[in-house]
N, C-alpha and C positions, 0 to 999 in steps of 0.2 A: 493581702493579695500580693503575690510576687509577679513581677513582669519578667518575661523571658523572650528571647528572640525565637520565633517559630521557624522551623525548617520547612522550606517549600517542598511539598510532596505532591504526587499525582497518583491517581488510582491505577491499578494494574492494567485496566483496559486502555487507558490513555497512553501509558508507557508502551504497551504492546503496539498500539496504532502508530506511535511515533517511531518505534523500532522496525515497523513493517513486518510484524509477525502475527500469527493467529494466536490469540490469547489462550484458547482451550488447549493448545499444543505446548504451552510453556510449562515449566515445572510448577508443582503445587505451591511451593514456597513463594514463587513469584506471583501467582494468582491470588494468594491469600493475604498478602501484605500490602504495604504502600511503598512507593518508590520515591526516594528523596531525589532532589536535583543532582546531588553528588553521586548517588548510586546510578542514576540514569546516565550521567556523563561518563562514568566508569564503564558502563555497559557498552556505550558507543565507542569509547576510546580503545578498550581492550575486551571485546566480546568473549564471554565464556563459551565453552564448546557447545552447549545446548543452543545458544543463540546463533552461532555459526552454522550449526547443522540445520536449524529451522530456516535460516535465510537461504541456505543452499538447496535443501531438499523439500521444504514445506512440511506440513500443509501451509499454503499461503492464503492470506485473507483476500477478499474480493478485489480491493484496489490493486494489490500486487499481481493477482491473476490477470486482471484487465490490462495492466501495463505490459506484462510479459506477452500477452496475446495481441497487443496493439489495438484494443477496443475500449469502449467506455464501460463503466459499471452497469449502466442500463442496457448496453448491448449484450453483456453477459447474461442478464436476466432474460432478455428477448431470446437468447440462444438456449435458455433452459439451464444455465449454470448458476446455481444458487448456493452451492456448498464450496468450502475451501478445496483447492486442488493441490496436489503435490507437483513438484517440478516434472516428474516422470509423466503425470497425467497431462500437464500442459504441453510437454513435448509431443505426446501422442496426439493431442488435439491438433497441434500445428501440422503434424505429418498427415493426419486424416484430411485436414483442410475442408471441413464441412461447408456447405453453402452459406449457412448463417454466419460463419466466421469470415468468409470472403466478403459478404455484404456489410458486416459491421466494420471490418477494416476499411472498406471503401468509404463508408459513412464517416468514420473517424478521420480519414485522410481529407475528405471534403470539409469537415469542421475545422481542421487545422489550416487548410488553405484559405478558407473564408476568414478565419481569425487573423491570419497574417495579412490578408488584403485589408481588413478593417483597421488593423494596427498601422499599416502603411498610409492609409487614407487619413487617419487621425494625425499622424506625424506630418503629413503634407499640409493639412489644414492649420496645424499649430505654427508652421513656418510662414504661413501667410501667402 
């Protein structure tokens, strides 16, 4: 038996998630292989054109769509958004400003406010 240093790799789905892109929209060679740590770092440091295009135009995965709309992922589901959206579709939704989006944004703002309040309370109790 020979021992060798194994290269740290990740599945394409993990790499896509970490890169903030929708896996099914990536090139076939990306989807079918594994991504080494060095390849992943190279993708982040100097993204190829396909990655720049996906990040700019989409389709975007749900976490990115939710962030761009200022809502939670579950808020997207409550609004009936279950598929990836392009940047153009996201901008159209923002322009339409449907009732569900206004409600989910308000809910998200309340969650953030409550989180900040609890964090401040925790900080005060730690100081004694």
